[in-house]
C-alpha positions in Angstrom: 0.0 -0.1 0.0 1.7 3.5 -0.5 2.4 5.4 2.9 -0.5 8.0 3.1 1.4 11.0 2.8 2.2 10.1 -0.7 0.0 12.1 -3.4 1.5 9.8 -6.1 2.9 6.3 -6.3 2.9 2.8 -8.2 1.0 0.0 -6.3 2.0 -3.7 -6.9 -0.1 -5.8 -5.9 1.3 -9.6 -5.6 -2.4 -11.3 -5.3 -5.7 -10.5 -4.7 -6.5 -13.4 -2.3 -7.8 -11.1 -0.2 -10.8 -10.2 -2.4 -11.1 -14.0 -4.5 -10.7 -15.8 -1.2 -12.0 -13.7 1.6 -12.3 -17.0 4.3 -9.6 -18.5 3.9 -7.8 -15.3 5.5 -7.3 -14.2 8.7 -9.9 -11.0 9.8 -6.9 -8.4 10.6 -5.6 -8.5 7.4 -9.1 -8.5 4.6 -10.0 -4.9 7.5 -6.1 -3.5 6.8 -7.5 -4.6 3.3 -10.4 -2.6 3.0 -9.0 0.2 5.0 -6.4 0.8 2.5 -6.7 -0.3 -1.0 -8.9 1.9 -2.6 -6.8 5.2 -1.3 -3.8 3.4 -2.2 -5.5 2.6 -5.8 -6.4 6.1 -6.4 -3.5 7.6 -5.8 -1.5 4.9 -8.1 -0.1 5.8 -12.0 0.9 2.4 -12.5 0.3 -0.5 -10.8 2.2 -3.3 -11.2 1.2 -7.2 -10.7 4.2 -10.5 -10.8 2.1 -12.9 -13.3 -0.2 -12.1 -16.7 -3.7 -14.1 -14.4 -3.3 -11.3 -11.7 -3.0 -8.6 -13.9 -6.0 -9.7 -15.4 -7.5 -10.0 -11.9 -6.7 -6.4 -11.4 -7.9 -5.3 -14.3 -11.4 -6.8 -13.6 -11.1 -5.3 -10.3 -9.8 -2.3 -10.5 -11.5 -1.3 -13.5 -7.8 0.0 -14.5 -6.4 1.3 -18.1 -4.0 -1.9 -19.1 -1.1 0.7 -20.2 -0.9 1.4 -16.4 -0.7 -2.6 -15.6 2.4 -4.5 -15.8 3.1 -8.1 -15.0 6.8 -8.1 -13.8 7.5 -12.1 -12.7 10.0 -12.5 -9.6 13.0 -14.4 -9.4 14.7 -17.4 -8.1 18.1 -16.7 -6.4 21.0 -17.9 -8.1 21.7 -20.5 -4.4 19.2 -22.1 -5.3 20.7 -24.8 -8.0 20.7 -29.1 -8.0 22.9 -30.3 -5.1 24.4 -33.7 -5.0 24.4 -36.0 -2.2 28.0 -35.6 -0.7 26.7 -32.2 -0.2 23.2 -32.3 0.3 23.8 -35.9 2.7 25.0 -33.3 6.2 21.5 -31.0 6.0 19.4 -34.1 5.4 20.8 -35.9 8.5 20.3 -32.4 10.6 16.8 -32.2 9.7 16.8 -36.0 9.9 15.4 -36.5 6.3 15.9 -39.3 4.1 18.9 -40.1 2.3 16.6 -41.9 -0.7 14.0 -39.4 -1.7 10.8 -37.9 -0.4 7.8 -36.2 -1.6 8.3 -32.1 0.5 6.0 -28.6 0.0 7.4 -25.5 1.0 4.2 -24.1 2.2 2.5 -21.3 5.6 -0.3 -23.8 6.6 -2.7 -21.7 5.7 -6.8 -23.0 4.1 -5.6 -21.9 1.0 -3.0 -23.9 0.1 -5.3 -26.9 0.5 -1.6 -28.9 2.4 -5.2 -30.9 3.6 -5.3 -32.7 0.1 -1.9 -33.6 -0.1 -2.1 -34.8 2.9 -5.4 -37.1 2.3 -4.0 -38.7 -0.9 -0.9 -39.4 0.4 -2.1 -41.1 2.7 -4.0 -42.4 0.1 -1.4 -44.0 -1.9 0.5 -47.9 -0.9 1.5 -48.4 2.2 5.1 -49.1 1.1 5.4 -46.2 -1.9 4.9 -43.5 1.2 7.1 -45.4 3.2 9.4 -45.5 1.2 8.9 -42.0 0.4 7.6 -39.7 3.4 5.7 -36.4 2.5 8.0 -33.6 4.3 6.0 -30.8 5.2 8.4 -27.1 5.6 6.8 -23.9 6.8 5.4 -21.7 10.1 2.3 -22.8 11.1 -0.4 -20.7 10.0 -3.8 -20.6 10.6 -7.2 -21.8 10.9 -5.6 -26.4 10.5 -6.7 -27.3 13.9 -7.8 -30.4 12.0 -5.0 -30.4 9.8 -2.8 -30.4 12.9 -4.6 -33.1 14.2 -4.1 -34.7 11.0 -0.2 -34.3 10.6 0.3 -35.7 14.2 -1.4 -38.7 13.1 0.7 -39.4 9.9 3.6 -38.6 11.5 2.8 -41.0 14.1 2.4 -43.7 11.4 5.3 -42.8 10.3 5.1 -41.7 6.6 4.9 -37.6 6.7 7.6 -35.5 8.6 6.7 -32.0 10.0 9.3 -29.6 10.3 8.4 -26.3 10.8 9.3 -23.3 9.9 13.2 -23.8 7.7 15.7 -21.8 7.6 16.3 -20.1 3.8 20.3 -21.6 3.6 18.2 -24.5 4.3 16.2 -24.5 1.0 18.7 -25.2 -2.1 19.2 -28.9 0.0 16.3 -29.6 1.3 14.4 -29.5 -2.1 17.2 -31.2 -3.9 16.7 -33.5 -1.6 13.2 -34.0 -2.5 11.8 -36.7 -5.1 9.1 -34.6 -6.1 8.0 -31.1 -5.1 3.8 -31.0 -4.5 1.9 -27.2 -4.6 -1.6 -28.1 -4.2 -2.5 -24.3 -3.7 -5.9 -22.8 -4.5 -4.5 -19.3 -5.4 -1.1 -18.4 -6.2 0.1 -14.3 -7.5 2.8 -15.8 -8.3 3.8 -19.8 -6.4 7.9 -19.3 -5.5 8.5 -22.6 -4.6 7.9 -24.4 -7.3 10.0 -22.7 -10.0 12.8 -23.0 -6.9 12.7 -26.9 -6.4 12.2 -26.7 -10.7 15.9 -25.3 -10.3 16.7 -27.2 -7.6 16.2 -30.4 -9.5 13.2 -31.9 -8.7 10.2 -33.0 -10.8 7.1 -31.0 -9.4 3.8 -31.1 -10.2 1.4 -28.4 -8.7 -2.3 -27.5 -8.5 -3.9 -26.4 -12.0 -5.3 -23.4 -10.6 -4.6 -19.9 -11.1 -1.3 -18.6 -12.3 0.8 -21.8 -11.2 0.2 -22.9 -15.0 1.5 -20.0 -16.4 4.0 -19.8 -13.4 5.4 -23.7 -14.5 5.1 -22.8 -18.4 3.9 -26.9 -19.7 7.2 -28.0 -16.9 4.9 -29.2 -14.6 2.8 -32.5 -14.0 -1.4 -30.4 -13.4 -3.6 -31.5 -11.1 -7.0 -31.1 -10.0 -6.1 -30.9 -6.4 -10.1 -31.9 -5.0 -9.9 -35.1 -7.8 -8.9 -37.0 -4.9 -8.4 -40.2 -7.1 -6.6 -37.8 -9.8 -4.5 -36.2 -7.5 -3.2 -39.7 -5.7 -2.6 -41.1 -9.2 -0.8 -38.6 -10.3 1.3 -38.6 -7.1 2.1 -42.1 -8.0 3.4 -41.5 -11.5 5.1 -38.7 -10.0 7.3 -40.7 -7.3 7.7 -44.0 -9.6 7.5 -43.0 -13.7 11.4 -42.1 -14.2 10.8 -40.8 -17.7 8.4 -38.3 -16.5 10.6 -37.5 -13.6 14.1 -37.4 -15.9 11.8 -35.3 -19.0 10.5 -32.9 -16.6 13.5 -31.6 -14.7 14.7 -31.2 -17.8 11.9 -28.8 -18.8 12.0 -27.6 -14.7 15.5 -26.5 -15.3 14.7 -24.3 -18.2 12.3 -22.6 -17.1 14.1 -22.0 -13.9 16.0 -20.5 -15.9 14.6 -17.8 -17.6 12.9 -16.3 -13.6 16.1 -13.6 -12.7 15.9 -11.2 -10.1 18.4 -9.5 -12.0 15.7 -9.0 -14.9 12.7 -8.3 -11.9 14.7 -5.7 -11.7 15.3 -3.8 -14.2 11.0 -4.1 -14.9 10.6 -3.0 -12.3 12.8 -0.1 -12.7 11.2 0.7 -15.8 7.4 0.8 -14.7 8.8 3.6 -12.5 10.8 5.2 -15.2 6.8 5.3 -16.7 5.2 6.5 -14.6 7.3 9.3 -13.2 6.6 10.1 -16.3 3.0 10.1 -16.7 
């Protein structure tokens, strides 16, 4: 949001989940959005969004001139790269993760991320497969998820789920690199950095066929409807066992991830500010 004392400026709208899915946000966040967003828009000479998907939503919601709304993709840090087994092993050992592989999701445990559907789908995998590849959940504890936390504790007690909680930034590249598959079933995203970070680390990805995720992964990820329970489980099973698909997906994912650069993001953002300063 633009500060109250600013007459004109550029607003970045990362997503419109507060508008589209208010039930997935705390009331305080909704109240802040309702209080400040209209004022910020009224003083905005330009709007930046991270994807074309969000750009189209902003145009529909605000009625802004399309020439004043620009999609500027986010980037992936250069430290996100595939770590060989010997290099990542000390980190995996410290986190008590199997070196032989696991499923991974990196996400705050909030309702729109649909981690509850992922846990349920993983629980329908054959017992031998989910014991061979436990599901690792990494991310902050979130909100409105008491039932989810109960399910996570039950699955952890059964031995096929490992909850890590929040993981520091420097541990993410080896954590990604050790995964057999990365899964992101989120209902709605503005960009969705974790799947791209996973692709940069050489991990095949499976994402929800929703919001901007097909756009961002650009054909390099398996798409799934997380609401289709049986279909979700079948996709997970394929992702864990189909070596041909995995090799092809890793190669495509690396190419897509290389197209996301913070330097490019900075340059395009500066271009928008230059244009805005002249209007």
